[in-house]
C-alpha positions in Angstrom: 18.6 93.7 -14.1 17.9 90.9 -16.5 17.3 87.4 -15.1 18.2 85.7 -18.5 21.4 83.8 -18.4 22.4 85.0 -21.9 22.4 88.6 -20.6 25.7 87.9 -18.8 26.9 89.4 -22.1 25.9 93.0 -21.3 27.2 96.3 -22.6 29.2 96.5 -19.3 30.8 93.1 -19.9 31.9 94.0 -23.4 33.2 97.4 -22.4 35.4 95.9 -19.7 36.5 93.0 -21.9 37.5 95.2 -24.8 39.5 97.4 -22.5 41.6 94.3 -21.6 41.8 93.2 -25.2 43.0 96.6 -26.3 46.0 96.2 -23.9 47.2 93.1 -25.8 46.3 94.1 -29.3 48.0 97.4 -30.1 45.9 98.1 -33.2 42.6 97.0 -31.7 39.5 99.1 -32.6 37.2 98.9 -29.6 34.3 100.7 -31.1 34.3 98.5 -34.2 34.4 95.4 -32.0 31.4 96.5 -30.0 29.5 97.5 -33.2 30.1 94.1 -34.7 28.8 92.4 -31.5 25.6 94.3 -31.3 24.4 93.7 -34.9 20.8 93.2 -35.9 19.3 90.2 -34.3 21.7 90.0 -31.4 18.9 90.3 -28.8 17.3 87.1 -30.2 20.4 85.0 -29.9 20.5 82.4 -27.2 23.4 81.9 -24.8 25.4 79.5 -26.9 24.7 81.5 -30.0 26.1 84.6 -28.3 29.2 82.7 -27.3 29.8 81.6 -30.9 29.1 85.1 -32.1 31.7 86.4 -29.7 34.3 83.9 -31.1 33.5 84.9 -34.7 33.9 88.6 -33.9 37.0 88.1 -31.8 38.6 86.2 -34.8 38.3 89.4 -36.9 40.8 91.1 -34.6 43.2 88.2 -33.9 46.2 87.4 -36.0 45.4 85.3 -39.0 48.3 83.0 -38.2 46.8 80.6 -35.6 50.0 80.0 -33.6 50.3 83.8 -33.2 46.7 84.0 -32.1 47.4 81.4 -29.4 50.2 83.7 -28.1 47.7 86.6 -28.0 45.2 84.4 -26.2 47.8 83.6 -23.5 48.6 87.3 -23.1 44.9 88.1 -22.9 44.4 85.6 -20.1 47.4 86.9 -18.2 45.9 90.4 -18.5 42.4 89.2 -17.5 43.9 87.6 -14.3 45.8 90.8 -13.5 42.5 92.7 -13.8 40.7 90.0 -11.7 38.1 89.6 -14.4 36.4 86.5 -15.7 38.3 83.6 -14.2 36.0 80.5 -14.0 33.1 82.5 -15.3 30.5 81.2 -17.8 30.9 84.5 -19.7 34.5 83.6 -20.7 33.5 80.3 -22.3 33.9 81.9 -25.7 37.6 81.8 -25.3 37.9 78.0 -25.5 35.1 78.2 -28.2 37.5 80.3 -30.3 40.1 77.4 -30.1 37.4 74.9 -31.0 36.3 76.8 -34.1 39.6 78.2 -35.4 42.1 75.7 -34.1 40.7 72.3 -35.3 43.3 72.0 -38.0 46.1 73.0 -35.7 46.3 70.1 -33.3 49.6 70.8 -31.5 49.0 74.5 -31.0 45.4 73.9 -29.9 46.4 71.3 -27.3 48.9 73.8 -25.9 46.1 76.5 -25.8 43.5 74.2 -24.2 45.9 73.2 -21.5 46.6 76.8 -20.7 43.0 78.2 -21.1 41.4 75.5 -19.0 43.3 76.8 -16.0 41.3 80.1 -16.5 38.0 78.8 -17.8 36.9 75.2 -18.4 37.5 73.8 -21.9 35.5 70.5 -21.8 33.1 71.6 -24.6 35.9 72.8 -26.8 37.8 69.5 -26.7 35.0 67.5 -28.1 35.6 68.2 -31.8 39.3 67.3 -31.3 38.2 64.0 -29.7 36.2 63.3 -32.9 38.9 64.2 -35.3 42.0 63.1 -33.4 40.5 60.4 -31.2 43.6 58.4 -30.2 45.9 61.4 -29.9 43.4 63.3 -27.9 42.7 60.4 -25.5 46.4 59.9 -25.0 46.7 63.6 -24.2 43.8 63.6 -21.8 45.4 60.6 -20.0 48.6 62.6 -19.7 46.6 65.6 -18.4 45.1 63.4 -15.7 48.5 63.5 -14.0 48.9 67.2 -14.4 50.1 69.3 -11.4 47.1 71.7 -11.8 43.8 70.4 -10.6 41.8 72.3 -13.2 43.7 70.4 -16.0 43.1 67.1 -14.2 39.4 67.9 -13.9 39.4 68.8 -17.6 40.8 65.3 -18.4 37.8 63.7 -16.7 35.1 66.2 -17.7 36.3 66.4 -21.4 36.2 62.6 -21.8 32.7 62.1 -20.4 30.8 59.8 -22.7 27.5 61.8 -22.2 28.8 65.3 -21.5 25.6 67.4 -21.0 25.3 70.0 -23.8 28.6 68.8 -25.2 29.2 67.4 -28.8 28.6 63.7 -28.8 31.6 61.4 -29.3 30.1 58.0 -30.1 33.4 56.1 -29.6 33.5 57.1 -25.9 30.0 55.6 -25.4 30.8 52.4 -27.4 34.1 51.6 -25.6 34.9 53.4 -22.4 38.2 51.5 -21.7 40.4 54.5 -22.6 38.2 56.7 -20.4 38.5 54.3 -17.5 42.3 54.6 -17.7 41.9 58.4 -17.2 39.6 57.9 -14.2 42.0 55.3 -12.6 44.5 58.1 -12.3 42.0 60.4 -10.7 40.2 58.2 -8.2 42.3 59.4 -5.3 42.6 63.0 -6.4 42.8 65.5 -3.5 40.4 67.9 -5.2 36.7 67.4 -4.5 36.0 69.2 -7.8 38.0 66.5 -9.7 36.4 63.7 -7.8 32.9 65.0 -8.6 33.8 64.9 -12.3 35.1 61.4 -12.0 31.7 60.4 -10.4 29.8 62.1 -13.2 31.9 60.4 -15.8 31.3 57.0 -14.2 27.6 57.7 -14.0 27.7 58.4 -17.8 29.4 55.0 -18.3 26.8 53.3 -16.2 24.0 54.3 -18.5 25.5 52.3 -21.4 27.6 49.7 -19.5 26.2 48.9 -16.1 28.4 45.8 -15.8 31.5 48.0 -16.2 30.3 50.4 -13.6 29.7 47.5 -11.2 33.2 46.2 -11.8 34.6 49.6 -10.9 32.4 49.8 -7.8 33.7 46.5 -6.5 37.4 47.2 -7.3 37.3 50.7 -5.8 35.3 49.8 -2.7 37.1 50.6 0.5 40.1 52.3 -1.0 39.2 55.4 0.8 36.2 57.3 2.0 36.6 59.7 -0.9 36.7 56.9 -3.4 33.6 55.3 -1.8 31.9 58.7 -2.1 32.8 58.8 -5.8 31.2 55.4 -6.4 28.1 56.3 -4.4 27.5 59.5 -6.5 28.3 57.6 -9.7 25.7 55.0 -8.8 22.8 57.4 -8.8 21.3 56.4 -12.2 21.6 52.6 -11.4 20.1 53.2 -8.0 17.1 55.1 -9.4 16.6 52.4 -11.9 16.5 49.7 -9.2 19.5 47.9 -10.6 19.8 44.7 -8.6 23.5 44.5 -8.4 24.0 48.0 -7.1 21.2 47.5 -4.6 23.0 44.4 -3.3 26.3 46.4 -3.3 24.8 48.8 -0.8 22.8 46.2 1.2 19.5 47.7 0.1 17.0 44.8 0.5 13.3 45.1 0.0 12.4 42.5 2.5 11.1 43.4 6.0 10.5 47.1 5.0 6.9 48.0 5.0 4.9 50.9 3.6 1.7 52.2 5.1 -0.6 55.2 5.0 0.4 56.3 1.5 -1.9 59.2 0.8 -2.0 62.0 -1.8 -3.5 64.8 0.3 -5.2 66.7 -2.6 -5.2 64.4 -5.7 -5.9 67.3 -8.0 -3.3 70.0 -8.5 -3.2 73.1 -10.7 -0.1 73.7 -12.9 2.0 76.1 -10.9 1.1 74.6 -7.5 2.5 71.6 -5.5 1.3 68.1 -4.9 1.5 67.0 -1.3 1.7 63.4 -0.2 2.5 61.4 2.9 3.3 57.8 4.0 4.9 55.8 6.7 7.8 53.3 6.5 9.0 50.9 9.1 11.9 48.4 9.5 10.2 45.2 10.5 13.6 43.4 10.6 15.1 42.2 13.9 18.3 43.9 12.8 19.2 47.4 11.7 18.8 48.0 8.0 19.7 50.5 5.3 16.7 52.2 3.8 16.6 54.2 0.6 13.4 56.1 0.0 12.4 57.5 -3.3 9.3 58.5 -5.2 8.5 58.3 -8.9 6.4 60.7 -10.8 4.8 59.4 -14.0 4.4 62.6 -16.1 1.6 62.7 -18.7 3.3 63.7 -22.0 1.8 65.5 -25.0 1.2 62.1 -26.7 -0.7 60.8 -23.7 2.1 58.4 -22.7 3.5 58.4 -19.2 7.2 59.2 -18.5 8.7 58.3 -15.2 11.2 60.4 -13.2 12.6 59.2 -9.8 13.3 61.6 -6.9 15.3 60.7 -3.9 13.9 61.4 -0.4 16.6 59.9 1.9 18.9 57.1 2.6 19.9 56.1 6.1 20.1 53.3 8.7 16.9 52.3 10.4 17.0 50.6 13.8 15.0 47.4 14.4 11.3 48.3 14.6 11.9 51.9 13.7 9.1 53.8 11.9 9.2 57.1 10.1 6.5 59.4 8.9 7.3 61.1 5.6 5.6 64.2 4.1 6.7 65.7 0.8 5.6 68.3 -1.8 6.3 67.9 -5.5 6.3 71.2 -7.4 4.4 71.5 -10.7 5.7 75.0 -11.4 6.7 75.3 -15.1 10.4 75.2 -15.7 12.5 75.5 -18.8 13.4 71.8 -18.9 9.9 70.4 -18.3 6.4 71.2 -19.6 3.4 70.0 -17.7 0.3 68.7 -19.5 -3.2 68.4 -18.0 -4.6 65.0 -17.4 -3.9 61.9 -15.2 -0.5 61.4 -13.7 0.8 58.9 -11.3 2.9 58.9 -8.1 4.7 55.9 -6.7 6.7 55.2 -3.5 10.0 53.3 -4.0 11.8 51.6 -1.1 15.2 50.1 -1.6 14.7 50.1 -5.4 11.3 48.4 -5.2 8.2 50.2 -6.3 5.7 49.5 -3.5 2.5 51.4 -4.4 1.2 53.7 -7.1 -1.6 56.3 -7.0 -3.2 58.5 -9.6 -3.7 62.2 -9.5 -4.9 64.9 -11.9 -3.2 68.0 -13.2 -5.2 70.9 -14.6 -4.3 74.2 -16.2 
């Protein structure tokens, strides 16, 4: 069985999907659909390319009249649900992609379709071109959806309006002025769905990267409303906390005074790509009162151009009693991953306590 994510689009998937499609399109030609999917070069297509390819092929079989195509799409989703096939699956993301590609000039019918489809499979990527073309209308609609009875639609309102949605089409106006986005999040800050609240936190974290002062204002206004809202703010603060932002450190009572570091040691300061770097240190609360202690470490990766690029990793955050000391041992993997390439040479490792970088040591990476 393939381990590649793009291979969710297997022959078995298409066989099952086309059986369902045939039930809602009386003149559907299954064999032609599958032959058009598996054209020359299909194996070389990445995941998103396969999704778009699916949309293009699907369009050849859908009604040319877009409103009629939306009706077929709704019938298709009803049938998929009846067959217990594909709900909330990555494989079905080409259904909202179809709306993104072929519905951009049909605002009203596309809005109707997105509201329905997102209750089957999330539509946050598909809404981005509509935010670019119909900014005011779409933001008004997203705010209305933030009050929707279905939690998936409410989550769509938050996730679709993220200023820095990962892998999503950029919408510069959301980054420049997040006021309309904040109005959406205000409606969702007490949402009973943890999935919705997590999206709210991620949205606020996006905002914090461009407007830390706005994020701090929200943190102060929402503090103590409920334990769930406090959790949203804490998760939304992760970028500011890793950056050692003074106001967020003060907000959480993370002071650098009276917390000492000792015994920082890189056990083997030369590590082969594919192995792990092991390090240890001790931290103690020298205060006469209990104190909140957030422990992190920073890795300064040597890049292809010889410059160092820092990434911060959290170890723990908890209350330390007066005089309490803790011994910490950690391993940092240097196994190659798709999102990071390691280069031989000198790297650095630092220990960060309550946002303050206390000590830095150098280590070597070799191939």
